[in-house]
SERO-4910 file (N, C-alpha, C, O; in steps of 0.05 Angstrom, whole numbers):
BEGIN
 pado doro    nc1    nc2    nc3   cac1   cac2   cac3    cc1    cc2    cc3    oc1    oc2    oc3
  Met    A   2081    673   1059   2083    691   1074   2088    723   1068   2099    731   1048
  Val    A   2078    740   1091   2087    764   1092   2102    779   1095   2095    788   1117
  Gly    A   2127    796   1087   2142    802   1099   2148    831   1122   2139    853   1116
  Val    A   2157    828   1137   2162    852   1166   2156    881   1147   2136    894   1152
  Glu    A   2170    888   1130   2165    914   1116   2131    912   1107   2115    930   1112
  Glu    A   2127    894   1097   2107    900   1081   2078    906   1094   2060    920   1087
  Val    A   2082    887   1119   2065    901   1156   2071    922   1156   2052    936   1151
  Phe    A   2092    933   1159   2098    959   1170   2078    977   1149   2062    993   1157
  Asn    A   2080    972   1131   2077    990   1102   2050    992   1106   2041   1014   1098
  Gln    A   2033    975   1117   2003    976   1120   2000    984   1143   1988   1005   1142
  Val    A   2007    974   1171   2005    996   1197   2016   1017   1206   2013   1027   1228
  Ser    A   2031   1023   1187   2038   1047   1206   2021   1075   1200   2027   1095   1213
  Arg    A   2003   1074   1183   1988   1103   1189   1971   1094   1215   1970   1111   1233
  Gly    A   1962   1078   1217   1953   1073   1246   1968   1086   1270   1990   1096   1272
  Asn    A   1949   1082   1285   1968   1085   1321   1958   1052   1329   1939   1049   1344
  Leu    A   1974   1025   1314   1975   1001   1327   2004    998   1344   2007    990   1367
  Leu    A   2021   1007   1327   2045   1008   1340   2056   1024   1361   2037   1033   1374
  Arg    A   2076   1031   1370   2094   1041   1391   2105   1048   1384   2120   1033   1371
  Arg    A   2110   1074   1385   2146   1081   1382   2163   1064   1390   2157   1055   1412
  Pro    A   2185   1055   1380   2203   1039   1389   2229   1061   1411   2232   1086   1409
  Glu    A   2240   1046   1427   2266   1065   1442   2276   1076   1417   2269   1073   1394
  Leu    A   2296   1092   1431   2313   1108   1413   2336   1080   1416   2342   1067   1436
  Met    A   2347   1079   1381   2374   1049   1386   2399   1063   1406   2403   1087   1408
  Lys    A   2407   1051   1414   2427   1055   1437   2457   1042   1424   2475   1032   1439
  Ser    A   2460   1043   1399   2484   1039   1393   2497   1065   1379   2485   1077   1362
  Asp    A   2522   1071   1389   2540   1090   1367   2532   1101   1341   2542   1091   1320
  Pro    A   2513   1124   1338   2515   1123   1309   2540   1124   1287   2541   1111   1267
  Ser    A   2553   1137   1294   2579   1130   1280   2594   1104   1272   2610   1102   1253
  Arg    A   2587   1085   1291   2594   1063   1289   2561   1039   1270   2562   1016   1262
  Arg    A   2548   1052   1271   2523   1028   1247   2527   1039   1218   2534   1062   1211
  Asn    A   2520   1021   1206   2528   1014   1173   2502   1040   1165   2478   1038   1169
  Gln    A   2517   1064   1153   2505   1074   1136   2487   1080   1118   2475   1101   1112
  Lys    A   2487   1051   1110   2478   1038   1084   2452   1025   1090   2438   1018   1071
  Lys    A   2446   1022   1114   2419   1002   1117   2408   1018   1135   2418   1022   1157
  Phe    A   2381   1031   1125   2350   1045   1142   2335   1032   1147   2328   1014   1131
  Cys    A   2323   1037   1179   2300   1026   1188   2279   1047   1190   2282   1066   1205
  Arg    A   2255   1044   1172   2232   1057   1167   2226   1060   1201   2236   1078   1215
  Phe    A   2213   1044   1208   2213   1035   1246   2222   1056   1261   2206   1070   1273
  His    A   2252   1061   1264   2264   1069   1280   2271   1103   1267   2274   1121   1283
  Gly    A   2273   1108   1242   2273   1127   1227   2304   1135   1229   2313   1158   1224
  Asn    A   2320   1110   1238   2349   1112   1228   2369   1098   1211   2358   1087   1192
  Val    A   2386   1096   1212   2401   1082   1196   2426   1061   1221   2437   1067   1242
  Gly    A   2426   1037   1204   2442   1016   1227   2433    993   1218   2448    976   1225
  His    A   2407    981   1201   2394    962   1199   2377    964   1177   2373    988   1171
  His    A   2363    944   1160   2332    949   1144   2312    937   1164   2312    922   1184
  Thr    A   2292    954   1144   2260    951   1171   2264    921   1169   2269    909   1191
  Asn    A   2262    904   1145   2252    886   1144   2273    859   1173   2264    839   1185
  Asp    A   2297    871   1172   2312    860   1198   2316    873   1232   2335    873   1247
  Cys    A   2290    883   1234   2295    903   1259   2273    886   1272   2252    878   1264
  Ala    A   2285    884   1294   2289    865   1319   2263    875   1327   2243    861   1329
  Asp    A   2264    906   1334   2238    918   1364   2213    918   1341   2191    920   1352
  Leu    A   2212    915   1312   2188    909   1293   2175    894   1298   2151    894   1304
  Lys    A   2194    874   1296   2188    849   1298   2169    838   1320   2148    826   1316
  Asp    A   2179    844   1341   2168    837   1365   2145    856   1374   2126    850   1388
  Glu    A   2150    880   1365   2121    905   1361   2093    894   1349   2070    896   1358
  Ile    A   2105    878   1316   2079    865   1310   2075    844   1320   2050    841   1323
  Glu    A   2091    818   1330   2080    807   1343   2052    800   1367   2033    784   1371
  Arg    A   2067    827   1382   2056    842   1399   2018    845   1401   1999    838   1416
  Val    A   2024    864   1373   1996    867   1368   1985    843   1356   1961    842   1361
  Ile    A   1993    826   1344   1973    794   1330   1973    786   1363   1949    782   1367
  Arg    A   1981    782   1380   1971    762   1404   1945    794   1417   1922    792   1426
  Glu    A   1956    810   1414   1926    829   1420   1897    822   1416   1876    830   1427
  Gly    A   1902    797   1391   1882    801   1373   1871    820   1348   1851    818   1334
  Arg    A   1895    843   1347   1887    854   1321   1907    843   1296   1922    824   1299
  Leu    A   1906    857   1274   1914    842   1256   1926    812   1253   1948    802   1255
  Gln    A   1901    803   1249   1896    774   1247   1898    765   1220   1902    740   1217
  Glu    A   1897    782   1199   1906    779   1167   1931    764   1166   1938    747   1151
  Phe    A   1944    776   1187   1972    772   1185   1987    753   1195   2011    750   1189
  Arg    A   1973    736   1212   1977    707   1232   1984    694   1213   1975    696   1190
  Ala    A   2001    679   1221   2015    650   1209   1994    630   1211   1984    625   1233
  Glu    A   1987    619   1188   1977    593   1201   1998    564   1202   2009    554   1183
  Arg    A   1999    555   1227   2006    535   1228   1999    513   1201   1977    516   1190
  Arg    A   2020    487   1188   2021    487   1182   2035    462   1187   2059    463   1192
  Pro    A   2016    425   1187   2026    402   1187   2056    390   1175   2059    394   1151
  Arg    A   2071    379   1184   2096    372   1169   2102    345   1158   2104    322   1165
  Asn    A   2102    351   1150   2109    324   1119   2127    310   1129   2149    317   1120
  Asp    A   2130    286   1149   2141    272   1155   2152    240   1136   2171    224   1138
  Asp    A   2127    243   1120   2139    218   1104   2161    226   1078   2157    241   1059
  His    A   2183    213   1084   2213    214   1064   2216    190   1065   2231    180   1081
  Gly    A   2194    171   1040   2202    151   1032   2205    125   1045   2206    104   1033
  Gly    A   2205    130   1073   2221    105   1090   2245    113   1096   2254    107   1118
  Gln    A   2257    127   1080   2290    131   1093   2291    140   1127   2275    155   1139
  Asn    A   2311    129   1135   2314    135   1177   2293    136   1181   2287    158   1192
  Asp    A   2271    118   1177   2247    110   1190   2261    105   1224   2252    120   1241
  Gly    A   2282     84   1233   2276     86   1259   2289    110   1272   2281    116   1294
  Arg    A   2314    127   1257   2312    145   1278   2286    177   1267   2295    199   1275
  Arg    A   2266    178   1256   2249    195   1248   2231    183   1270   2217    198   1285
  Arg    A   2232    155   1273   2209    154   1292   2226    169   1334   2223    185   1352
  Glu    A   2238    153   1327   2261    170   1356   2259    198   1371   2254    207   1393
  Asp    A   2266    210   1330   2267    235   1338   2241    248   1344   2240    272   1351
  Asn    A   2214    229   1340   2188    241   1348   2171    232   1372   2146    233   1373
  Gln    A   2196    222   1397   2182    222   1406   2178    236   1434   2194    256   1434
  Arg    A   2163    234   1461   2167    253   1472   2186    252   1491   2189    231   1503
  Pro    A   2200    270   1495   2220    274   1518   2233    252   1545   2255    248   1554
  Glu    A   2206    243   1552   2199    243   1570   2192    201   1569   2193    184   1587
  Asp    A   2188    198   1552   2193    173   1538   2228    162   1527   2238    140   1531
  Arg    A   2236    176   1519   2261    168   1518   2281    161   1540   2281    172   1562
  Glu    A   2298    143   1533   2315    132   1551   2341    163   1564   2344    181   1547
  Pro    A   2351    164   1582   2364    179   1584   2401    178   1579   2416    161   1589
  Val    A   2407    195   1566   2429    185   1558   2455    187   1579   2477    180   1573
  Gly    A   2450    196   1598   2468    193   1615   2462    209   1638   2445    227   1635
  Val    A   2476    203   1666   2470    219   1693   2489    238   1696   2510    234   1686
  Ile    A   2486    257   1708   2501    280   1718   2482    290   1755   2461    301   1761
  Arg    A   2510    275   1772   2508    286   1797   2524    309   1809   2547    316   1807
  Thr    A   2499    320   1825   2508    346   1835   2514    344   1859   2510    321   1865
  Val    A   2521    354   1876   2523    359   1904   2527    387   1916   2546    403   1912
  Leu    A   2501    388   1935   2487    413   1947   2501    421   1966   2521    407   1968
  Gly    A   2500    439   1984   2508    435   2012   2516    467   2019   2518    487   2005
  Gly    A   2519    459   2050   2520    487   2070   2510    495   2083   2488    504   2076
  Pro    A   2516    497   2108   2497    516   2125   2467    526   2125   2444    522   2132
  Tyr    A   2489    547   2110   2467    566   2104   2448    574   2074   2430    591   2070
  Ile    A   2459    557   2060   2457    558   2038   2422    560   2029   2416    567   2006
  Gly    A   2407    555   2040   2375    557   2035   2363    584   2055   2340    588   2062
  Gly    A   2378    593   2059   2365    619   2083   2368    616   2107   2374    594   2116
  Asp    A   2366    632   2119   2360    637   2152   2345    630   2163   2353    626   2187
  Ser    A   2310    621   2160   2298    605   2172   2297    583   2173   2310    572   2155
  Arg    A   2286    567   2190   2279    532   2185   2266    522   2161   2271    502   2147
  Arg    A   2246    545   2159   2220    543   2140   2236    544   2093   2228    533   2073
  Ser    A   2260    563   2099   2262    559   2073   2287    540   2078   2289    527   2057
  Gln    A   2302    534   2092   2330    510   2104   2314    479   2085   2323    463   2068
  Lys    A   2281    483   2099   2266    460   2091   2257    451   2058   2255    432   2043
  Asp    A   2253    477   2058   2252    494   2026   2265    478   2006   2256    461   1991
  Tyr    A   2290    490   2010   2321    482   1997   2318    453   2007   2295    445   2003
  Ala    A   2329    440   2015   2329    407   2023   2308    389   2012   2308    364   2008
  His    A   2287    411   2008   2266    399   1995   2272    386   1967   2272    364   1957
  Glu    A   2278    414   1957   2279    419   1924   2313    407   1914   2318    398   1892
  Ala    A   2335    409   1940   2352    392   1931   2358    360   1924   2374    347   1910
  Ser    A   2341    354   1940   2333    323   1947   2317    314   1922   2315    289   1921
  Gly    A   2305    327   1901   2292    317   1875   2308    310   1861   2331    319   1864
  Val    A   2302    288   1840   2315    278   1827   2293    290   1792   2269    287   1785
  Tyr    A   2320    305   1778   2308    315   1754   2323    309   1732   2348    310   1732
  Gln    A   2307    301   1712   2320    294   1689   2311    319   1663   2290    327   1653
  Glu    A   2346    325   1659   2335    342   1635   2350    332   1615   2373    326   1619
  Arg    A   2335    329   1588   2336    317   1562   2350    335   1539   2338    355   1532
  Phe    A   2378    328   1523   2385    352   1514   2406    338   1500   2422    351   1486
***
């Protein structure tokens, strides 16, 4: 796996990355011991720069920098048979598991759906739906 700063070192000479927005925090309150080469300013290390990470991901999604694209490796779920029951349950799709509980809500009010009859019908249809959220 290649670090963010290493990718930045290899692509900074080209015009692949857009210039970042200025840092919004007060310069006097930033950590003066940390320097970000992407921003050209103090406050955080280049490896910790969220803007740089987002920009690198954008460029990779556009089909460039494919040499830095991470390969997805299959997970190794074989742990010698330990916790097999729990592990099998964790791997089930959320819609296959039984709900843990029910949360009932009350929605209402004469104008909550909007002013038009159509928007009120749409709201009533949406509000009468049964939704199952897994968490």
